[in-house]
C-alpha positions in Angstrom: 262.7 -9.3 -68.0 259.0 -9.0 -69.1 256.3 -8.7 -66.5 253.0 -9.7 -68.0 249.5 -9.3 -66.6 247.8 -12.7 -66.9 244.3 -14.0 -66.2 243.0 -17.6 -65.9 239.7 -19.0 -67.1 238.3 -18.3 -63.7 239.1 -14.6 -64.0 241.8 -14.6 -61.4 244.4 -11.9 -62.3 248.1 -12.4 -61.6 251.5 -11.4 -62.9 254.0 -13.6 -64.7 257.7 -12.8 -65.1 259.4 -14.1 -68.3 262.8 -13.6 -70.0 261.0 -12.6 -73.2 257.7 -12.9 -75.1 259.1 -16.0 -76.7 259.8 -17.6 -73.3 256.2 -16.8 -72.2 254.7 -18.3 -75.4 257.0 -21.4 -75.1 256.0 -22.0 -71.4 252.3 -21.4 -72.2 252.4 -23.9 -75.1 254.0 -26.5 -72.8 251.4 -26.0 -70.1 253.9 -24.6 -67.6 251.9 -21.4 -66.9 249.1 -21.8 -64.5 247.0 -19.7 -62.1 248.6 -19.5 -58.6 245.1 -19.4 -57.0 243.3 -22.3 -58.7 245.9 -24.0 -60.9 244.0 -23.4 -64.1 246.3 -23.6 -67.1 243.9 -21.8 -69.4 245.9 -18.6 -69.1 245.6 -15.5 -71.3 247.8 -12.5 -71.5 246.0 -9.2 -70.8 246.9 -6.0 -72.7 249.3 -3.8 -70.8 251.0 -0.4 -71.4 254.7 0.1 -70.8 255.8 2.4 -68.1 258.2 5.0 -69.4 260.4 7.0 -67.1 261.1 10.2 -69.0 263.0 11.9 -66.1 260.0 13.6 -64.5 261.0 15.0 -61.1 257.5 14.2 -59.7 255.9 10.9 -60.4 252.8 11.3 -62.4 249.5 10.3 -60.8 249.0 6.6 -61.3 246.0 5.9 -63.4 245.5 2.1 -63.8 245.2 0.9 -67.4 241.8 -0.5 -68.3 243.0 -4.2 -67.9 244.1 -3.4 -64.3 240.6 -2.5 -63.1 239.3 -5.3 -60.9 236.1 -5.3 -58.8 237.3 -4.4 -55.3 235.5 -7.1 -53.5 236.9 -9.7 -55.9 240.5 -8.6 -55.5 240.0 -8.2 -51.7 238.5 -11.6 -51.5 241.4 -13.2 -53.4 243.9 -11.4 -51.2 242.0 -12.4 -48.0 241.8 -16.0 -49.2 245.5 -16.2 -49.9 246.3 -14.7 -46.5 244.0 -17.3 -44.9 245.6 -20.1 -46.7 249.1 -18.9 -45.8 248.0 -18.5 -42.1 246.6 -22.1 -42.1 249.7 -23.5 -43.7 252.0 -21.6 -41.2 250.0 -22.8 -38.2 249.2 -26.4 -39.0 251.1 -29.6 -39.5 250.9 -31.3 -42.9 250.0 -35.0 -42.2 249.3 -35.7 -45.9 247.3 -38.8 -46.7 247.0 -39.7 -43.0 244.6 -36.7 -42.4 241.5 -38.8 -41.6 243.4 -41.1 -39.3 245.2 -38.2 -37.4 241.9 -36.2 -37.1 240.2 -39.2 -35.4 243.2 -39.7 -33.1 243.0 -36.0 -32.0 239.2 -36.1 -31.7 239.2 -39.2 -29.5 242.1 -38.0 -27.4 244.6 -40.7 -28.6 247.2 -38.0 -29.5 247.8 -34.3 -28.5 245.5 -31.7 -29.9 247.0 -29.7 -32.7 246.1 -28.1 -36.0 246.6 -30.4 -39.0 246.1 -30.3 -42.7 246.3 -33.0 -45.4 244.3 -34.8 -48.0 241.1 -36.7 -47.5 238.7 -38.2 -50.0 235.1 -37.0 -50.2 234.0 -40.2 -48.5 236.6 -39.7 -45.7 235.5 -36.1 -45.2 231.8 -37.1 -45.0 232.6 -39.8 -42.5 234.6 -37.5 -40.3 231.7 -35.0 -40.3 229.2 -37.7 -39.4 231.4 -38.6 -36.4 231.2 -35.0 -35.2 234.8 -34.2 -36.2 235.0 -30.7 -37.6 236.9 -30.5 -40.9 236.9 -27.9 -43.6 237.9 -28.4 -47.2 240.5 -25.8 -48.2 242.0 -25.8 -51.7 245.6 -24.8 -51.5 247.2 -23.3 -54.7 250.1 -25.3 -56.0 252.3 -22.2 -55.7 251.9 -22.2 -52.0 252.7 -25.9 -51.5 256.3 -25.5 -52.2 258.9 -22.8 -51.3 258.2 -19.4 -52.7 261.0 -17.5 -54.5 
């Protein structure tokens, strides 16, 4: 198993696990590798150094390789954003394409108040906001939409 450090065109860093270098190149060529944060398929492999266990009794101090250095606020923001998205998904009901309709029903007291999420067009979102219905666009990475393994 090869664990590769990858980066998308938006500079989001992430790991990918592949059976071999050939498997990575094949999946990359077929457009199957994408950023878990933004879905960008313009993914590049970052250089990495192998970790060798030479039987040392004490683990050596971990000094990150040059490619692992990330601006702390950027990494912290990415982690915070992912945690926020996961919390929203765990505490809301997915109503899909019926989002605007369900948001109106809740706002006007036609159904019980609850947290919902779903899809709405730009026009539907603007219309909801004009009616005084609080909504917030929140892009959800494809990797979080299905079951995680």
